[in-house]
DRENDO-1510 file (C-alpha; in Angstrom, 1 decimal, always signed):
<recs>
REC; n; res; u; v; w
REC; 1; MET; +162.9; -177.7; -28.4 .
REC; 2; SER; +163.1; -174.4; -30.2 .
REC; 3; LYS; +162.7; -171.0; -28.5 .
REC; 4; GLU; +159.4; -170.5; -30.3 .
REC; 5; SER; +158.1; -173.9; -29.1 .
REC; 6; ALA; +159.2; -173.2; -25.5 .
REC; 7; MET; +157.6; -169.8; -25.6 .
REC; 8; ALA; +154.3; -171.2; -27.0 .
REC; 9; LEU; +154.4; -173.9; -24.3 .
REC; 10; THR; +155.0; -171.3; -21.5 .
REC; 11; ILE; +152.2; -169.1; -22.8 .
REC; 12; GLU; +149.8; -172.1; -22.8 .
REC; 13; GLU; +150.8; -173.0; -19.3 .
REC; 14; LEU; +150.2; -169.4; -18.1 .
REC; 15; ARG; +146.7; -169.5; -19.7 .
REC; 16; SER; +146.0; -172.8; -17.9 .
REC; 17; ALA; +147.2; -171.4; -14.6 .
REC; 18; THR; +145.1; -168.3; -15.1 .
REC; 19; ALA; +142.0; -170.4; -15.8 .
REC; 20; ALA; +142.6; -172.4; -12.7 .
REC; 21; LEU; +143.1; -169.2; -10.6 .
REC; 22; ASN; +139.8; -167.9; -11.9 .
REC; 23; VAL; +138.0; -171.1; -10.9 .
REC; 24; VAL; +139.4; -170.8; -7.4 .
REC; 25; ALA; +138.6; -167.1; -7.2 .
REC; 26; ASN; +135.0; -167.8; -8.3 .
REC; 27; ARG; +134.7; -170.6; -5.8 .
REC; 28; LEU; +136.0; -168.4; -2.9 .
REC; 29; THR; +133.5; -165.7; -3.9 .
REC; 30; GLU; +130.7; -168.2; -3.8 .
REC; 31; LEU; +131.8; -169.4; -0.4 .
REC; 32; PHE; +132.6; -166.0; +1.3 .
REC; 33; GLY; +130.4; -163.6; -0.7 .
REC; 34; ALA; +131.7; -160.0; -1.1 .
REC; 35; GLU; +135.3; -159.1; -1.4 .
REC; 36; VAL; +137.3; -158.7; +1.8 .
REC; 37; SER; +138.5; -155.2; +2.5 .
REC; 38; VAL; +142.3; -154.7; +2.7 .
REC; 39; GLY; +143.5; -152.4; +5.4 .
REC; 40; ASN; +141.4; -149.3; +6.2 .
REC; 41; ALA; +140.7; -148.4; +2.5 .
REC; 42; PRO; +137.1; -148.4; +1.4 .
REC; 43; ALA; +135.9; -151.2; -0.8 .
REC; 44; ASP; +134.7; -148.9; -3.5 .
REC; 45; MET; +137.7; -146.8; -4.3 .
REC; 46; THR; +137.7; -144.9; -7.6 .
REC; 47; LEU; +140.6; -144.2; -9.9 .
REC; 48; GLU; +140.3; -140.5; -9.0 .
REC; 49; GLU; +140.5; -141.2; -5.3 .
REC; 50; VAL; +143.6; -143.4; -5.7 .
REC; 51; ARG; +145.1; -140.8; -8.0 .
REC; 52; ALA; +144.6; -138.0; -5.5 .
REC; 53; ALA; +146.0; -140.0; -2.6 .
REC; 54; LEU; +149.1; -141.1; -4.7 .
REC; 55; ALA; +149.6; -137.5; -5.9 .
REC; 56; GLU; +149.8; -136.3; -2.2 .
REC; 57; ILE; +152.3; -139.1; -1.4 .
REC; 58; SER; +154.3; -138.2; -4.6 .
REC; 59; ARG; +154.5; -134.5; -3.5 .
REC; 60; LYS; +156.2; -135.7; -0.3 .
REC; 61; GLY; +159.0; -137.1; -2.4 .
REC; 62; TYR; +158.0; -140.6; -3.2 .
REC; 63; THR; +157.4; -140.4; -6.9 .
REC; 64; ALA; +160.0; -143.0; -7.8 .
REC; 65; GLU; +158.7; -145.4; -5.2 .
REC; 66; ILE; +155.2; -145.0; -6.5 .
REC; 67; ARG; +156.4; -145.7; -10.0 .
REC; 68; SER; +158.1; -148.9; -8.7 .
REC; 69; LEU; +154.9; -150.0; -7.0 .
REC; 70; LEU; +152.9; -149.5; -10.2 .
REC; 71; GLN; +155.5; -151.7; -12.0 .
REC; 72; LYS; +155.2; -154.3; -9.3 .
REC; 73; TYR; +151.5; -154.5; -10.2 .
REC; 74; GLY; +152.4; -154.9; -13.9 .
REC; 75; THR; +151.9; -151.4; -15.3 .
REC; 76; ASP; +153.5; -148.0; -15.7 .
REC; 77; ARG; +150.3; -146.1; -15.5 .
REC; 78; LEU; +147.7; -145.9; -12.8 .
REC; 79; SER; +144.9; -145.7; -15.4 .
REC; 80; GLU; +145.9; -149.1; -16.7 .
REC; 81; LEU; +145.9; -150.7; -13.2 .
REC; 82; ASN; +143.3; -153.3; -12.5 .
REC; 83; PRO; +140.8; -151.6; -10.0 .
REC; 84; ALA; +141.1; -154.8; -7.9 .
REC; 85; HIS; +144.6; -153.6; -6.9 .
REC; 86; TYR; +143.7; -150.0; -6.0 .
REC; 87; ARG; +143.5; -150.7; -2.2 .
REC; 88; ALA; +146.6; -152.8; -2.1 .
REC; 89; LEU; +148.6; -150.3; -4.1 .
REC; 90; LEU; +147.4; -147.4; -1.9 .
REC; 91; ALA; +148.2; -149.3; +1.3 .
REC; 92; GLU; +151.7; -149.9; +0.2 .
REC; 93; ALA; +152.2; -146.3; -0.9 .
REC; 94; GLU; +150.9; -145.1; +2.4 .
REC; 95; GLU; +153.2; -147.4; +4.2 .
REC; 96; LEU; +156.1; -145.9; +2.3 .
REC; 97; ALA; +155.1; -142.4; +3.3 .
REC; 98; HIS; +154.7; -143.3; +6.9 .
REC; 99; ALA; +157.8; -145.4; +7.2 .
REC; 100; THR; +160.1; -142.3; +7.5 .
</recs>
């Protein structure tokens, strides 16, 4: 199998997996209703709120760690982060700041 064929197959498998995950997520939403909150963070966080909180943590010397967390969530920029990940990202960043 050529590299191109293998890549095309992998991409198709990822699309199928994504579709299956969406079905499961939709079913769980039907069963349990609203999204479950993570940690103490409010359920309706805005980009500006997350940005302000991360800026404060960054000023404490955790800029590189925040950058690594963003990359963990598949982006280099907070503005490109899926809002569904705001609470989890902020919780991890706060954990870093309080760990020392």
